[in-house]
LUMKE-765024 format. One record per residue (C-alpha): residue in one letter; x negated, y negated, z negated. Coordinates in pm, 1 decimal. Last residue first. Layout:
// LUMKE-765024
site resn = A; xx = X; yy = Y; zz = Z
...
//
This chain:
// LUMKE-765024
site resn = F; xx = -9789.8; yy = -7414.2; zz = -8229.2
site resn = E; xx = -9594.6; yy = -7457.8; zz = -8524.1
site resn = F; xx = -9256.4; yy = -7612.5; zz = -8569.8
site resn = G; xx = -9103.9; yy = -7716.2; zz = -8881.6
site resn = D; xx = -8905.4; yy = -7586.7; zz = -9182.1
site resn = G; xx = -8573.6; yy = -7556.3; zz = -8987.6
site resn = Y; xx = -8614.6; yy = -7661.6; zz = -8632.2
site resn = Y; xx = -8259.3; yy = -7760.1; zz = -8573.4
site resn = E; xx = -8194.8; yy = -7911.0; zz = -8928.8
site resn = P; xx = -7860.7; yy = -8030.5; zz = -8883.2
site resn = D; xx = -7840.2; yy = -8326.5; zz = -9135.6
site resn = N; xx = -7465.4; yy = -8420.8; zz = -9201.0
site resn = V; xx = -7548.5; yy = -8590.6; zz = -9512.3
site resn = V; xx = -7289.4; yy = -8634.1; zz = -9807.1
site resn = L; xx = -7378.1; yy = -8892.1; zz = -10057.6
site resn = E; xx = -7185.3; yy = -8913.1; zz = -10364.7
site resn = L; xx = -7068.0; yy = -9183.2; zz = -10607.3
site resn = V; xx = -6873.6; yy = -9131.9; zz = -10934.1
site resn = D; xx = -6953.2; yy = -8793.9; zz = -11086.8
site resn = P; xx = -7304.0; yy = -8798.9; zz = -10891.5
site resn = R; xx = -7382.3; yy = -9121.3; zz = -11123.4
site resn = A; xx = -7760.6; yy = -9178.0; zz = -11069.3
site resn = Y; xx = -8025.6; yy = -9326.4; zz = -11285.0
site resn = H; xx = -8071.5; yy = -8973.4; zz = -11450.8
site resn = G; xx = -8181.4; yy = -8810.4; zz = -11117.1
site resn = A; xx = -8152.0; yy = -8959.7; zz = -10742.4
site resn = V; xx = -8272.2; yy = -9338.2; zz = -10849.7
site resn = D; xx = -8482.2; yy = -9214.4; zz = -11137.6
site resn = H; xx = -8503.8; yy = -9537.6; zz = -11347.1
site resn = E; xx = -8651.1; yy = -9551.4; zz = -11708.2
site resn = M; xx = -8893.0; yy = -9287.4; zz = -11679.4
site resn = K; xx = -8900.3; yy = -9279.9; zz = -11316.7
site resn = A; xx = -9264.3; yy = -9470.4; zz = -11289.3
site resn = A; xx = -9439.9; yy = -9212.7; zz = -11471.5
site resn = P; xx = -9321.7; yy = -8937.3; zz = -11218.7
site resn = V; xx = -9458.0; yy = -9155.9; zz = -10940.4
site resn = K; xx = -9777.6; yy = -9298.7; zz = -11104.5
site resn = Q; xx = -9918.8; yy = -8954.9; zz = -11123.4
site resn = M; xx = -9985.5; yy = -8988.6; zz = -10774.1
site resn = D; xx = -10271.0; yy = -9213.4; zz = -10805.0
site resn = L; xx = -10308.1; yy = -9318.6; zz = -10449.9
site resn = D; xx = -10670.4; yy = -9365.9; zz = -10315.2
site resn = A; xx = -10610.3; yy = -9631.8; zz = -10059.3
site resn = Y; xx = -10776.1; yy = -9683.9; zz = -9720.3
site resn = L; xx = -10653.4; yy = -9940.8; zz = -9463.9
site resn = I; xx = -10759.4; yy = -9911.8; zz = -9138.9
site resn = G; xx = -10821.4; yy = -10204.1; zz = -8917.6
site resn = E; xx = -10681.2; yy = -10386.2; zz = -8592.7
site resn = E; xx = -10638.5; yy = -10768.6; zz = -8615.3
site resn = D; xx = -10376.3; yy = -11031.8; zz = -8679.0
site resn = W; xx = -10278.2; yy = -10976.4; zz = -9044.6
site resn = L; xx = -10363.9; yy = -10694.4; zz = -9289.7
site resn = T; xx = -10223.8; yy = -10706.6; zz = -9634.0
site resn = D; xx = -10448.9; yy = -10618.7; zz = -9923.7
site resn = T; xx = -10422.6; yy = -10279.8; zz = -10050.9
site resn = V; xx = -10247.0; yy = -10107.9; zz = -10337.6
site resn = P; xx = -10002.0; yy = -10373.4; zz = -10367.6
site resn = H; xx = -9759.4; yy = -10345.2; zz = -10697.9
site resn = G; xx = -9387.1; yy = -10253.3; zz = -10657.6
site resn = F; xx = -9391.6; yy = -10039.1; zz = -10949.9
site resn = P; xx = -9397.2; yy = -9724.1; zz = -10735.6
site resn = D; xx = -9725.2; yy = -9854.9; zz = -10547.3
site resn = I; xx = -9743.1; yy = -10086.7; zz = -10234.6
site resn = I; xx = -9942.0; yy = -9983.1; zz = -9926.5
site resn = N; xx = -10024.5; yy = -10250.3; zz = -9650.6
site resn = S; xx = -9950.7; yy = -10342.1; zz = -9278.6
site resn = G; xx = -9882.8; yy = -10692.2; zz = -9190.2
site resn = G; xx = -9906.3; yy = -10666.4; zz = -8806.8
site resn = R; xx = -9916.6; yy = -10976.0; zz = -8612.3
site resn = C; xx = -9693.8; yy = -10875.5; zz = -8312.3
site resn = V; xx = -9705.0; yy = -11088.0; zz = -7993.6
site resn = I; xx = -10076.9; yy = -11238.5; zz = -8035.7
site resn = E; xx = -10143.4; yy = -11426.3; zz = -7742.1
site resn = P; xx = -9828.6; yy = -11605.5; zz = -7744.4
site resn = L; xx = -9562.1; yy = -11469.0; zz = -7477.0
site resn = P; xx = -9500.0; yy = -11691.6; zz = -7184.2
site resn = D; xx = -9627.6; yy = -11472.1; zz = -6914.9
site resn = V; xx = -9479.9; yy = -11140.4; zz = -7059.9
site resn = E; xx = -9123.2; yy = -11185.6; zz = -6935.5
site resn = E; xx = -9272.4; yy = -11279.3; zz = -6593.3
site resn = H; xx = -9417.1; yy = -10956.7; zz = -6572.1
site resn = C; xx = -9088.1; yy = -10801.6; zz = -6486.3
site resn = A; xx = -9245.0; yy = -10554.4; zz = -6258.2
site resn = L; xx = -9544.6; yy = -10458.7; zz = -6437.5
site resn = D; xx = -9870.1; yy = -10494.5; zz = -6288.2
site resn = A; xx = -10067.2; yy = -10672.9; zz = -6552.2
site resn = P; xx = -10009.5; yy = -10399.8; zz = -6793.8
site resn = Y; xx = -9912.0; yy = -10550.6; zz = -7146.9
site resn = S; xx = -10183.5; yy = -10548.6; zz = -7407.5
site resn = S; xx = -10305.3; yy = -10881.2; zz = -7296.5
site resn = K; xx = -10048.8; yy = -11035.9; zz = -7455.8
site resn = R; xx = -10163.6; yy = -10865.4; zz = -7781.0
site resn = I; xx = -9989.2; yy = -10619.4; zz = -8008.8
site resn = L; xx = -10117.5; yy = -10524.9; zz = -8344.4
site resn = M; xx = -9927.0; yy = -10264.8; zz = -8524.4
site resn = N; xx = -9730.5; yy = -10209.1; zz = -8838.4
site resn = C; xx = -9777.2; yy = -9922.0; zz = -9136.0
site resn = N; xx = -9583.3; yy = -9994.0; zz = -9471.4
site resn = V; xx = -9677.0; yy = -9700.3; zz = -9669.4
site resn = F; xx = -9438.1; yy = -9702.6; zz = -9953.3
site resn = F; xx = -9566.0; yy = -9505.7; zz = -10267.9
site resn = C; xx = -9244.5; yy = -9402.8; zz = -10462.5
site resn = H; xx = -9028.7; yy = -9540.3; zz = -10725.1
site resn = G; xx = -8744.9; yy = -9508.1; zz = -10493.2
site resn = E; xx = -8604.6; yy = -9866.8; zz = -10593.0
site resn = I; xx = -8936.2; yy = -10002.0; zz = -10676.8
site resn = A; xx = -9117.1; yy = -9912.2; zz = -10360.7
site resn = I; xx = -8797.9; yy = -9988.6; zz = -10171.2
site resn = H; xx = -8811.8; yy = -10353.9; zz = -10322.2
site resn = R; xx = -9194.6; yy = -10423.6; zz = -10218.2
site resn = V; xx = -9140.0; yy = -10293.2; zz = -9871.3
site resn = T; xx = -8830.3; yy = -10536.5; zz = -9850.5
site resn = D; xx = -9011.9; yy = -10830.2; zz = -9970.3
site resn = Q; xx = -9301.7; yy = -10791.7; zz = -9724.9
site resn = W; xx = -9024.3; yy = -10758.6; zz = -9449.8
site resn = E; xx = -8919.7; yy = -11125.6; zz = -9533.3
site resn = P; xx = -9260.5; yy = -11252.4; zz = -9389.3
site resn = N; xx = -9193.0; yy = -11139.0; zz = -9055.2
site resn = D; xx = -9445.3; yy = -10873.0; zz = -8880.3
site resn = N; xx = -9186.3; yy = -10579.5; zz = -8855.4
site resn = T; xx = -9294.9; yy = -10345.5; zz = -8592.6
site resn = N; xx = -9243.2; yy = -10025.2; zz = -8807.5
site resn = P; xx = -9385.8; yy = -9688.5; zz = -8921.3
site resn = S; xx = -9256.3; yy = -9689.4; zz = -9278.0
site resn = I; xx = -9359.4; yy = -9388.0; zz = -9471.9
site resn = Y; xx = -9214.1; yy = -9300.2; zz = -9813.1
site resn = I; xx = -9470.2; yy = -9082.1; zz = -10031.8
site resn = S; xx = -9297.4; yy = -8917.5; zz = -10337.9
site resn = I; xx = -8994.3; yy = -8804.1; zz = -10154.3
site resn = G; xx = -8752.2; yy = -8617.3; zz = -10396.1
site resn = K; xx = -8530.0; yy = -8476.9; zz = -10129.7
site resn = Q; xx = -8247.1; yy = -8714.4; zz = -10282.1
site resn = Y; xx = -8491.1; yy = -9008.9; zz = -10253.7
site resn = L; xx = -8472.6; yy = -8911.6; zz = -9863.4
site resn = A; xx = -8104.4; yy = -8916.5; zz = -9827.4
site resn = V; xx = -8087.2; yy = -9224.9; zz = -10059.9
site resn = R; xx = -8297.9; yy = -9420.5; zz = -9805.2
site resn = A; xx = -8063.2; yy = -9328.2; zz = -9535.1
site resn = L; xx = -7767.9; yy = -9458.9; zz = -9753.2
site resn = P; xx = -7917.1; yy = -9796.5; zz = -9788.7
site resn = M; xx = -7960.8; yy = -9836.2; zz = -9417.0
site resn = Y; xx = -8237.8; yy = -10144.4; zz = -9400.8
site resn = S; xx = -8496.3; yy = -9873.5; zz = -9408.4
site resn = E; xx = -8374.2; yy = -9758.1; zz = -9092.3
site resn = W; xx = -8502.6; yy = -10105.0; zz = -8970.5
site resn = C; xx = -8859.8; yy = -9981.4; zz = -8882.8
site resn = I; xx = -8858.1; yy = -9596.2; zz = -8898.1
site resn = L; xx = -8776.7; yy = -9369.6; zz = -9175.6
site resn = N; xx = -9040.8; yy = -9149.4; zz = -9290.5
site resn = G; xx = -9078.4; yy = -8870.4; zz = -9537.5
site resn = A; xx = -9347.1; yy = -8719.5; zz = -9769.3
site resn = P; xx = -9260.3; yy = -8450.8; zz = -10033.2
site resn = G; xx = -9503.7; yy = -8409.4; zz = -10327.1
site resn = W; xx = -9872.7; yy = -8495.6; zz = -10332.9
site resn = P; xx = -9996.3; yy = -8158.7; zz = -10237.9
site resn = T; xx = -9757.2; yy = -8189.8; zz = -9944.4
site resn = Q; xx = -9401.7; yy = -8083.3; zz = -9851.1
site resn = M; xx = -9295.9; yy = -8252.8; zz = -9535.9
site resn = V; xx = -8958.7; yy = -8416.9; zz = -9535.0
site resn = P; xx = -8714.2; yy = -8415.3; zz = -9228.4
site resn = F; xx = -8432.0; yy = -8655.8; zz = -9267.6
site resn = Y; xx = -8251.8; yy = -8723.3; zz = -8924.3
site resn = D; xx = -8383.7; yy = -8441.9; zz = -8679.2
site resn = Q; xx = -8055.8; yy = -8439.2; zz = -8493.4
site resn = Y; xx = -7810.9; yy = -8643.3; zz = -8308.7
site resn = A; xx = -8043.1; yy = -8950.2; zz = -8280.0
site resn = E; xx = -7911.2; yy = -9253.5; zz = -8111.1
site resn = G; xx = -8058.1; yy = -9323.0; zz = -7782.0
site resn = W; xx = -8359.7; yy = -9523.3; zz = -7679.5
site resn = V; xx = -8437.8; yy = -9794.1; zz = -7402.4
site resn = V; xx = -8093.9; yy = -9999.7; zz = -7405.7
site resn = R; xx = -8027.5; yy = -9954.3; zz = -7769.2
site resn = E; xx = -8357.3; yy = -10119.5; zz = -7848.7
site resn = S; xx = -8148.1; yy = -10425.0; zz = -7775.1
site resn = G; xx = -8001.9; yy = -10463.5; zz = -8149.7
site resn = T; xx = -8194.6; yy = -10185.1; zz = -8352.0
site resn = P; xx = -8204.8; yy = -9835.4; zz = -8234.4
site resn = K; xx = -7989.0; yy = -9630.4; zz = -8491.9
site resn = L; xx = -8086.3; yy = -9287.5; zz = -8655.2
site resn = K; xx = -8438.9; yy = -9288.6; zz = -8520.8
site resn = R; xx = -8564.2; yy = -8942.2; zz = -8451.9
site resn = H; xx = -8779.8; yy = -8759.0; zz = -8696.9
site resn = N; xx = -8992.0; yy = -8434.3; zz = -8594.5
site resn = L; xx = -9188.0; yy = -8201.3; zz = -8800.1
site resn = I; xx = -9493.3; yy = -8036.3; zz = -8702.1
site resn = V; xx = -9697.9; yy = -7742.5; zz = -8859.4
site resn = G; xx = -10064.3; yy = -7781.4; zz = -8727.9
site resn = E; xx = -10195.7; yy = -7603.2; zz = -9023.3
site resn = P; xx = -10321.3; yy = -7942.7; zz = -9173.0
site resn = D; xx = -9983.2; yy = -8077.5; zz = -9149.6
site resn = I; xx = -9793.5; yy = -8277.6; zz = -8894.6
site resn = M; xx = -9550.7; yy = -8552.1; zz = -8912.5
site resn = L; xx = -9414.0; yy = -8664.2; zz = -8586.4
site resn = N; xx = -9202.3; yy = -8991.5; zz = -8550.6
site resn = S; xx = -8941.6; yy = -9082.4; zz = -8284.4
site resn = N; xx = -8778.1; yy = -9361.4; zz = -8114.9
site resn = Y; xx = -8554.5; yy = -9118.5; zz = -7847.6
site resn = L; xx = -8571.0; yy = -9123.9; zz = -7474.1
site resn = T; xx = -8293.5; yy = -8984.6; zz = -7290.8
site resn = A; xx = -8346.6; yy = -8808.1; zz = -6961.4
site resn = T; xx = -8194.2; yy = -8474.6; zz = -7062.3
site resn = V; xx = -8318.2; yy = -8131.8; zz = -7138.4
site resn = A; xx = -8666.0; yy = -8177.7; zz = -7294.7
site resn = D; xx = -8567.2; yy = -8535.1; zz = -7445.5
site resn = R; xx = -8863.3; yy = -8778.0; zz = -7394.2
site resn = E; xx = -8977.5; yy = -8920.6; zz = -7731.2
site resn = S; xx = -9135.0; yy = -9249.3; zz = -7766.5
site resn = Y; xx = -9384.4; yy = -9209.9; zz = -8015.9
site resn = G; xx = -9458.9; yy = -9266.8; zz = -8417.1
site resn = I; xx = -9744.6; yy = -9091.2; zz = -8571.7
site resn = S; xx = -9781.5; yy = -8921.6; zz = -8906.4
site resn = L; xx = -10067.0; yy = -8687.0; zz = -8984.3
site resn = Y; xx = -10157.3; yy = -8464.8; zz = -9266.9
site resn = V; xx = -10540.9; yy = -8375.5; zz = -9273.5
site resn = G; xx = -10773.6; yy = -8089.4; zz = -9210.3
site resn = K; xx = -10975.2; yy = -8239.1; zz = -8958.5
site resn = E; xx = -10972.3; yy = -7964.9; zz = -8713.3
site resn = R; xx = -10591.4; yy = -7851.2; zz = -8796.5
site resn = A; xx = -10494.9; yy = -8226.1; zz = -8779.3
site resn = K; xx = -10672.7; yy = -8260.3; zz = -8435.5
site resn = D; xx = -10503.4; yy = -7931.1; zz = -8308.0
site resn = A; xx = -10160.4; yy = -8091.3; zz = -8389.6
site resn = L; xx = -10238.5; yy = -8412.1; zz = -8239.9
site resn = A; xx = -10328.9; yy = -8228.2; zz = -7912.0
site resn = R; xx = -10006.5; yy = -8007.6; zz = -7935.6
site resn = A; xx = -9812.4; yy = -8304.4; zz = -7970.4
site resn = E; xx = -9980.2; yy = -8447.2; zz = -7650.2
site resn = P; xx = -9923.5; yy = -8126.1; zz = -7475.3
site resn = G; xx = -9548.4; yy = -8108.2; zz = -7530.6
site resn = D; xx = -9344.3; yy = -8013.4; zz = -7843.4
site resn = W; xx = -9195.8; yy = -8336.5; zz = -7907.5
site resn = L; xx = -9222.3; yy = -8426.9; zz = -7550.7
site resn = M; xx = -9402.8; yy = -8761.0; zz = -7452.9
site resn = S; xx = -9312.1; yy = -9083.9; zz = -7326.9
site resn = N; xx = -9524.3; yy = -9225.4; zz = -7050.8
site resn = D; xx = -9293.1; yy = -9130.2; zz = -6762.3
site resn = Y; xx = -9007.0; yy = -9287.2; zz = -6951.5
site resn = Y; xx = -9204.2; yy = -9617.0; zz = -6984.1
site resn = R; xx = -9278.0; yy = -9615.1; zz = -6594.8
site resn = K; xx = -8912.0; yy = -9549.3; zz = -6538.6
site resn = W; xx = -8813.9; yy = -9825.4; zz = -6761.8
site resn = D; xx = -9041.6; yy = -10052.7; zz = -6572.8
site resn = K; xx = -8905.2; yy = -9951.9; zz = -6210.1
site resn = R; xx = -8550.7; yy = -9999.9; zz = -6380.4
site resn = G; xx = -8615.0; yy = -10347.5; zz = -6484.4
site resn = A; xx = -8738.0; yy = -10430.8; zz = -6134.5
site resn = E; xx = -8418.7; yy = -10265.5; zz = -6004.2
site resn = T; xx = -8205.5; yy = -10533.6; zz = -6238.4
site resn = R; xx = -7935.5; yy = -10464.5; zz = -6466.5
site resn = S; xx = -7615.6; yy = -10571.0; zz = -6540.8
site resn = G; xx = -7281.7; yy = -10588.7; zz = -6768.8
site resn = V; xx = -7442.9; yy = -10760.0; zz = -7052.1
site resn = T; xx = -7790.8; yy = -10824.0; zz = -6946.3
site resn = F; xx = -8050.7; yy = -10526.4; zz = -6916.1
site resn = G; xx = -8351.7; yy = -10586.7; zz = -6680.3
site resn = F; xx = -8613.7; yy = -10378.4; zz = -6907.3
site resn = T; xx = -8560.5; yy = -10664.6; zz = -7167.0
site resn = L; xx = -8918.7; yy = -10675.5; zz = -7271.2
site resn = K; xx = -9000.8; yy = -10903.3; zz = -7599.4
site resn = L; xx = -9196.4; yy = -10582.6; zz = -7757.2
site resn = P; xx = -9247.3; yy = -10291.0; zz = -7551.0
site resn = Y; xx = -9375.7; yy = -10083.3; zz = -7856.0
site resn = G; xx = -9673.7; yy = -9864.7; zz = -7740.7
site resn = P; xx = -9703.9; yy = -9539.1; zz = -7557.5
site resn = I; xx = -9755.1; yy = -9360.9; zz = -7810.9
site resn = F; xx = -9783.9; yy = -9591.1; zz = -8118.3
site resn = L; xx = -9404.9; yy = -9598.4; zz = -8113.6
site resn = E; xx = -9387.5; yy = -9681.5; zz = -8494.8
site resn = P; xx = -9736.7; yy = -9705.7; zz = -8656.8
site resn = F; xx = -10005.0; yy = -9456.9; zz = -8758.5
site resn = V; xx = -10054.8; yy = -9292.5; zz = -9082.0
site resn = V; xx = -10342.5; yy = -9061.9; zz = -9193.4
site resn = F; xx = -10341.1; yy = -8832.9; zz = -9499.7
site resn = E; xx = -10645.9; yy = -8674.6; zz = -9632.3
site resn = A; xx = -10876.4; yy = -8962.7; zz = -9540.2
site resn = G; xx = -11244.3; yy = -8893.4; zz = -9637.0
site resn = K; xx = -11406.4; yy = -9164.5; zz = -9442.1
site resn = A; xx = -11488.2; yy = -8920.6; zz = -9155.6
site resn = A; xx = -11097.2; yy = -8816.7; zz = -9162.9
site resn = A; xx = -11035.4; yy = -9183.4; zz = -9089.3
site resn = E; xx = -11278.0; yy = -9221.4; zz = -8799.7
site resn = D; xx = -11163.3; yy = -8870.8; zz = -8645.0
site resn = T; xx = -10796.1; yy = -9000.6; zz = -8686.8
site resn = L; xx = -10917.2; yy = -9315.1; zz = -8509.6
site resn = R; xx = -11047.9; yy = -9114.0; zz = -8203.9
site resn = L; xx = -10734.2; yy = -8898.9; zz = -8174.2
site resn = A; xx = -10500.4; yy = -9204.3; zz = -8176.9
site resn = K; xx = -10721.8; yy = -9370.1; zz = -7918.5
site resn = E; xx = -10704.0; yy = -9057.3; zz = -7722.8
site resn = L; xx = -10343.0; yy = -9046.6; zz = -7755.0
site resn = S; xx = -10260.7; yy = -9401.0; zz = -7642.7
site resn = A; xx = -10502.2; yy = -9367.3; zz = -7343.9
site resn = K; xx = -10269.1; yy = -9038.6; zz = -7245.1
site resn = K; xx = -9962.3; yy = -9225.0; zz = -7320.2
site resn = D; xx = -10022.4; yy = -9529.9; zz = -7133.0
site resn = F; xx = -9736.6; yy = -9780.7; zz = -7115.6
site resn = M; xx = -9893.1; yy = -10014.9; zz = -7368.2
site resn = V; xx = -10250.4; yy = -9890.3; zz = -7502.7
site resn = P; xx = -10147.6; yy = -9914.6; zz = -7872.3
site resn = E; xx = -10299.6; yy = -10172.8; zz = -8072.8
site resn = A; xx = -10390.8; yy = -10023.6; zz = -8430.0
site resn = Q; xx = -10319.2; yy = -10096.0; zz = -8795.8
site resn = V; xx = -10408.7; yy = -9741.3; zz = -8926.9
site resn = C; xx = -10300.5; yy = -9664.6; zz = -9311.5
site resn = A; xx = -10535.4; yy = -9418.2; zz = -9445.3
site resn = L; xx = -10446.2; yy = -9213.3; zz = -9742.3
site resn = R; xx = -10671.6; yy = -9049.9; zz = -9997.2
site resn = C; xx = -10436.1; yy = -8869.1; zz = -10213.3
site resn = N; xx = -10505.5; yy = -8831.7; zz = -10582.1
site resn = D; xx = -10363.4; yy = -8633.4; zz = -10872.2
site resn = K; xx = -10221.5; yy = -8338.3; zz = -10715.0
site resn = L; xx = -9833.1; yy = -8357.8; zz = -10791.9
site resn = D; xx = -9685.4; yy = -8099.4; zz = -11036.2
site resn = K; xx = -9327.3; yy = -8030.1; zz = -10917.1
site resn = M; xx = -9039.2; yy = -8263.7; zz = -10998.8
//
């Protein structure tokens, strides 16, 4: 492992997206990045699908073997508010990262540049404006009717002064081999943009921090019933929802499984943490999951990971 800069000032943003509105969600992300940078953040992390929001509890009219025109109308609206990985919204985020001199991680609904398929994706941007894109390998459950499975951009990691940083989106972290693919790249900061506000997830984040002996950034969002547009074609699906649809539960865990921050529930906020990066190599003394505690002569992971964008795209 290369030498790591001792301290990383990281901001984990638990915020409410502006649902179905990429312009307003982008403006909010830029404003919150300004706020975090003003408080000394060097790395700013946003939740899963922050642009244009995670449409939690919506079906888009899909049932087994059928669909509705009202659901198609809502899906097309969501499609229109999804963004290209190298489009103007990504450029605005890259410009902000350059302006503030920060690393940035943000989840978004990606619209393919050639087909009409959407992907649940995450951008990582460095202070030079270089972008890495990661697409969720396997949409979970009924997410599969909205977003496609990734066929590229599986496990990109960004080289930072604090070591390699990578992300797995939500339940990708329940794919053991996907975690190993990141461990094999030596990640020291494991970012998890997600929408998991169930208590069991809190056990997961501690387990993975210990397993990988890395910092785990658990970044969730707040979603209120009032977040949803009042004029959705399928608004009857929103009417029965509780006032708080997703409670958040963001936190940051150190390589020994100990909380670095409190866990934030039921409100927006930015969690700030000064990460002691020397804990990463120190934690690996007795257990280095891809190093001396591995048995490559017995167990081998082969990853088919086409690197379409090489070391990243720069505007």
